[in-house]
C-alpha positions as CSV (number, residue, x, y, z in Angstrom):
1,X,-20.9,-13.9,-6.9
2,X,-18.7,-15.2,-4.1
3,X,-15.2,-16.4,-5.0
4,X,-13.4,-19.3,-3.5
5,X,-10.3,-18.4,-1.4
6,X,-8.0,-19.8,-4.1
7,X,-9.7,-17.6,-6.7
8,X,-9.3,-14.5,-4.5
9,X,-5.7,-15.3,-4.2
10,X,-5.2,-15.7,-7.9
11,X,-6.9,-12.4,-8.5
12,X,-4.8,-10.5,-6.1
13,X,-1.7,-12.1,-7.4
14,X,-2.5,-11.0,-11.0
15,X,-3.2,-7.5,-9.9
16,X,0.1,-7.4,-8.0
17,X,2.0,-8.7,-11.0
18,X,0.5,-6.0,-13.1
19,X,1.7,-3.4,-10.6
20,X,5.1,-5.0,-10.4
21,X,5.5,-4.5,-14.0
22,X,4.5,-0.7,-14.1
23,X,7.0,2.1,-14.0
24,X,7.1,3.9,-10.8
25,X,5.6,7.4,-10.9
26,X,8.1,9.9,-9.1
27,X,5.9,12.9,-10.0
28,X,3.1,14.7,-8.2
29,X,0.6,13.9,-10.9
30,X,-1.8,11.2,-9.4
31,X,-3.6,9.1,-12.0
32,X,-7.0,7.5,-11.8
33,X,-7.2,3.6,-11.8
34,X,-8.1,3.6,-15.5
35,X,-5.1,5.8,-16.3
36,X,-2.7,3.5,-14.3
37,X,-4.0,0.6,-16.5
38,X,-3.5,2.5,-19.7
39,X,-0.3,4.2,-19.0
40,X,1.3,1.4,-16.9
41,X,2.8,3.9,-14.6
42,X,2.0,4.1,-10.7
43,X,3.1,5.2,-7.3
44,X,1.8,3.7,-4.1
45,X,-1.4,5.8,-3.9
46,X,-2.1,5.1,-7.7
47,X,-1.3,1.4,-7.2
48,X,-3.8,1.1,-4.2
49,X,-6.5,2.9,-6.3
50,X,-5.7,0.5,-9.2
51,X,-5.9,-2.6,-6.9
52,X,-9.2,-1.4,-5.3
53,X,-10.8,-0.9,-8.7
54,X,-9.8,-4.2,-10.0
55,X,-10.9,-6.1,-6.7
56,X,-14.2,-4.1,-6.9
57,X,-14.7,-5.3,-10.5
58,X,-14.4,-8.9,-9.3
59,X,-16.9,-8.4,-6.4
60,X,-14.1,-8.6,-3.8
61,X,-14.4,-5.9,-1.1
62,X,-11.3,-3.8,-1.1
63,X,-10.0,-1.6,1.8
64,X,-7.1,0.9,2.1
65,X,-4.3,1.0,4.7
66,X,-2.2,4.2,5.1
67,X,1.2,3.9,6.7
68,X,2.6,7.1,8.1
69,X,6.3,7.7,8.6
70,X,8.7,10.1,10.3
71,X,11.2,11.7,8.0
72,X,10.2,9.5,5.2
73,X,7.4,9.0,2.7
74,X,3.9,7.7,3.7
75,X,2.8,4.5,1.9
76,X,-0.7,3.4,1.0
77,X,-1.7,-0.2,0.3
78,X,-4.9,-1.9,-0.8
79,X,-6.1,-4.6,1.6
80,X,-8.3,-7.6,0.8
81,X,-9.6,-10.6,2.9
82,X,-9.5,-14.3,2.2
83,X,-11.8,-15.9,4.8
84,X,-10.7,-14.1,7.9
85,X,-7.1,-13.4,6.9
86,X,-5.8,-10.1,5.5
87,X,-3.5,-9.6,2.4
88,X,-2.2,-6.5,0.7
89,X,-1.5,-5.4,-2.9
90,X,1.0,-2.6,-3.1
91,X,3.2,-0.6,-5.6
92,X,6.5,0.7,-4.0
93,X,9.7,2.4,-5.2
94,X,11.5,-0.3,-3.0
95,X,11.6,-4.0,-3.2
96,X,10.4,-4.6,0.4
97,X,7.2,-2.5,0.7
98,X,5.1,-4.6,-1.9
99,X,2.0,-6.7,-1.2
100,X,1.7,-9.3,1.3
101,X,0.0,-12.8,1.1
102,X,-3.4,-13.2,2.9
103,X,-2.0,-14.9,6.1
104,X,-2.5,-12.1,8.7
105,X,-5.2,-12.5,11.3
106,X,-5.4,-8.8,11.9
107,X,-4.7,-5.5,10.2
108,X,-2.2,-4.7,12.9
109,X,-0.4,-8.0,12.4
110,X,-0.2,-7.2,8.7
111,X,0.9,-3.6,9.3
112,X,3.7,-4.8,11.6
113,X,5.0,-7.1,8.9
114,X,6.0,-4.0,7.1
115,X,7.8,-2.3,10.2
116,X,11.3,-3.9,9.8
117,X,11.4,-3.0,6.1
118,X,10.1,0.5,6.4
119,X,13.2,2.7,6.7
120,X,14.6,5.9,5.2
121,X,17.5,6.0,2.8
122,X,19.9,6.5,5.8
123,X,18.7,3.1,7.3
124,X,16.5,4.5,10.2
125,X,13.2,2.6,10.8
126,X,10.6,5.3,10.0
127,X,7.2,3.7,10.3
128,X,5.3,5.4,13.2
129,X,1.6,4.7,12.7
130,X,-1.0,3.3,10.4
131,X,-4.6,4.3,9.6
132,X,-7.3,2.0,8.4
133,X,-8.7,-0.3,7.2
134,X,-10.7,2.3,5.3
135,X,-13.5,1.4,3.0
136,X,-13.6,2.8,-0.6
137,X,-16.5,4.9,0.5
138,X,-13.7,7.2,1.8
139,X,-13.4,8.3,-1.8
140,X,-17.0,9.1,-2.5
141,X,-16.2,12.7,-3.6
142,X,-13.7,11.6,-6.2
143,X,-13.9,10.1,-9.6
144,X,-10.9,7.9,-8.7
145,X,-11.8,5.1,-11.1
146,X,-11.9,7.0,-14.5
147,X,-10.9,10.6,-14.1
148,X,-8.4,12.1,-16.5
149,X,-7.6,14.8,-14.0
150,X,-4.8,15.0,-11.5
151,X,-6.1,13.5,-8.2
152,X,-3.2,14.7,-6.0
153,X,-5.5,16.2,-3.3
154,X,-7.1,12.7,-2.8
155,X,-4.4,11.9,-0.2
156,X,-6.0,14.5,2.1
157,X,-9.0,12.1,2.5
158,X,-6.6,9.4,3.7
159,X,-4.8,11.7,6.1
160,X,-8.1,12.4,7.9
161,X,-8.4,8.8,9.0
162,X,-7.5,8.2,12.7
163,X,-4.1,6.6,13.1
164,X,-3.0,3.8,15.3
165,X,0.5,4.5,16.8
166,X,3.4,2.0,16.7
167,X,5.0,2.4,20.1
168,X,8.8,2.9,19.9
169,X,9.3,5.6,22.5
170,X,11.4,3.4,24.9
171,X,13.2,1.6,22.1
172,X,17.1,1.8,22.0
173,X,18.2,4.0,19.1
174,X,20.5,1.2,17.9
175,X,17.5,-0.9,17.2
176,X,16.0,1.6,15.0
177,X,18.9,1.3,12.4
178,X,18.9,-1.5,9.8
179,X,21.9,-3.0,8.1
180,X,23.7,-1.6,5.0
181,X,22.9,-5.0,3.3
182,X,19.2,-4.7,3.9
183,X,19.3,-1.1,2.5
184,X,21.0,-2.4,-0.6
185,X,18.4,-5.2,-1.1
186,X,15.6,-2.6,-0.6
187,X,16.7,-0.5,-3.5
188,X,17.8,-3.2,-6.0
189,X,15.1,-2.1,-8.5
190,X,16.4,1.4,-8.7
């Protein structure tokens, strides 16, 4: 069944709303999508798994995008497409690395929308590359939908995806620091 663009956006928004209401998982135990729904607790990896599971149930093709950082945590989001535009569903411990509406004409454009908001607690911009989009087949060796076991090692599969660098080598160091006000806005939920 093919959904209208408006229906796909509604589905993505409802998944994002669910993830926004979950408690952030700060531990190393990685839950399956079903466990996230049951326990209402997730980190970014668990949130991406949950979003992919829900999109898949609605016959919407999910993808994964893995952000890689320097001196900071990596971040995984679930991508979807509305016509030719990319959007993202995400769980984050910060207010600025959540999902994105389907308005981006390329994955790189979507990835770069995260760049100015991807910084460490000391305010240094830390996003250095991204990997993907990856199809859910990357997880073919895992029971990521229903397992009751810790899926911690699942991140290894994402780490094997070839990354695309974000070039910052010639950038002035002063441009790599964000304002104190932006840092405060980022951590409002904590």
